[in-house]
N, C-alpha and C positions, 0 to 999 in steps of 0.2 A: 504494500500500500504506500510505497514511497513515490514521491514526485521527483522526477529526474533532476538531479543536481540541486535539490532543495531539501531542507530538513524534513524528515518524514515522520508522520504520526505513528504511534505504536498502538496496535490492537484495535484500531478503529479507523473509519474513513472510507472513501470511495476509490482509493488508489489500487490498481492491480499490478501484478508482476509481469514482466516480459516472459515469454516462453523460456522455460529452463532455468529461470532465476529464482532464488529463494531467500528466505529471511528466517532467523531463529532468535528467540529471546528467552532467557531464563531470569526469574526474579524470586527474591525471598523478602518477606515482610515480617517485621516484628510488630504485633498488634496488641491492643488492649481493648476488649469488647465488654462493656458493662461490668468492669472490675475483674475480668478474667484475662489472663495472658495467653497469647496464641502466636503460632508461627505459620505463615502461609507460604506455600511453594507453588510457583506458577511457571509453566512451560508453554510456549506459543511458537507456532511455525507457519510459514506460508510457502507455497510453491506455484510458480506460473505454469499452468497447463497450456496456455496459449496467450496471445496478446489481449484476449478478451476475458479469459477465465482464470481465476486463481483459487486454489484449494487452501483452506486453513484448518489447523488442528490446535486445540487448546486443552491442556490438562491442568487441574488445580487441586490442591489439597491443603486443608487447614487443620492444625493439631493444637488442641488446648492443653496447657500444662496442668496436670492433675485433674482434668475434667474430660476424660476420654469420651464420655457420652455425647459431647458436643462436636467431636471430630467429624469432618465431612470431606468428601471427594467430589470431583466433577470432571466431565469430559465433554468437549464440543467439537464437531467437525462440520464445515460448511463449504459451499462453493460461492464465490463472488463473481458477478457478471458486470462488466463495464457497460453502462447505458449511454453515457454522454461525455464527450470530450470536446471542449472548445476553449482555446486560450488556456487560462489557468484554472478553469472550472471543470470539475469532475462530478459525475453522478453514477452510482452503482447500486445494485440490489444483491442481496445475499440470503441464502437459506440453507438449513441443514438440521442435524440432530443434536440434542443436548441431553445430558444425563447428570444427575447429582446435585445436591444442595449447595456445594461449594461454588458453583457457577453463579448463584444468585445472592451470595453474601448471607447476612443474618436472615433466618427464616426463609431460606431459598427452597424451591420445589425439589423434592428428592427422588422423583421418578423420571422415566424416559419421556422426552418431549421433543418438540420441534421449535426452531427459531427462524424468524424472518426479519430482515433488516433492509432499510433503505438509507443510503448515505450520500452526503454531498460535501464538497470541500474545495478549497482554493489554496494555491501555494504560489510563491513568487519571491521577488527581491525588492527590497525597499531601502534606499539610501545605502546600497552596497551590502545589505545584510539579508539573509534568507528568513522566510516566515511561512507558516501555514495555519489555516483554520479549518475546522470540520464540524459537522453535525450529523448524528446518527439517530434514527428512530427504530426501535426494535420491539418485537413482541415474542414471548415464549409461552407455549401452551403445553402443559404436562398432563399426565394422567390424574385421575381423581379430582378434576376440576381446578387444579392449581395453575395459576397464570401470573405472568409479570409483563408489564409494559415499561420500557426504559427509553429515556432521552439522554444522549451523551453529546456534550459540546466541549470542544477543546481547541488548543492552538499552541504555537511556539514561536518565539522570536530569537534570532541570533543576537546575543548581547556582546559577544567578543568572538574572535576567530575560532570557529568550531565549538563554541559553547552556547547552549540554548537555554532560555528560560521557558519551561513548559507548564501549562495549566490545563486541567480537565475537570469537568463537572458531570455528575450522574444524578438523574432524577428518576426514581423507580416507584411504581405503584402496582398493586396487584391484589389477588385474593387474600383472604385471612387478614385483611386490614394492613397488608404489607405497605410500608412506606420508608423510603430511604433517599436522602439527599447528601451527596458526598462531593468534596473538593479534593483534588490532588495537585500540588504544586511542587516543582523541582527543578533541578539542573541536569542537563545532558551534555556530555563531552564526547565529541566525535573524533576518533583516531583511525583514519583510513576507513576500513569497512566495519570497524567495531564501534559501538556506542556504549558508554558507561553512564548510568544515571542514578541519582539519589533524589528521593521525593518524600514529601510529608502528605499523608492522607487523613482526612477527618470527616466524621459524620456531622451533618448540620441540621437534620430534621428535628432533633429533640426527642424522638421516639426511643432512642437508645444511645449509648455512648460508644464511640469507636474512634481510636486514633492508631496510626501506624506509620512506621518508617520503611520505605521500600527501596531496596538496592537491586539494580537490574543490569544485565550484560546482554547485548544484542550483536548479531553478526549478519552481514549480507553476503550472499554467495551466488 
């Protein structure tokens, strides 16, 4: 989902890979959720099947210290299809299968389901620095009537050579009175084809408490 020669958003957006190109990202987060300590492990990958189609795979696991009953896992695989390319503007659709509560955060759906997503974004260069913005709207339908709707908005701005300030917001609503509003802000350092990032994530809805520090390493190939 990278825009050519421009800072690329991670895990969201309308950008597709060229045929044969790939992207992998691993992340670990130290979290505190309503007074409980947890560690979240996250692996994500993309591969360009053609210049119009990209396959994605995401695996996630969260483990609570001393509270194993709250541990959760998740897996998602999708296909992304480019719909519109003009200048810096991109639009794409994405659909696939999703399983496990870890994919939905606190009170996520724990059964097999389907996800559909529409994405839009822009990227470019301003005053000699790279930037991007994107917005995604997604819905997940699981068994037993569990569902989630999510809006994701994010962007990044190069603030020094190969260093980017990143921001992302999540707004999620769903069955069982699920509600979550999160913000994540961080710094990304680009070293050739490798990206190193450090971010702070926090829940803003007031329905529960959640804070986390996220460390990630990504590679393009």
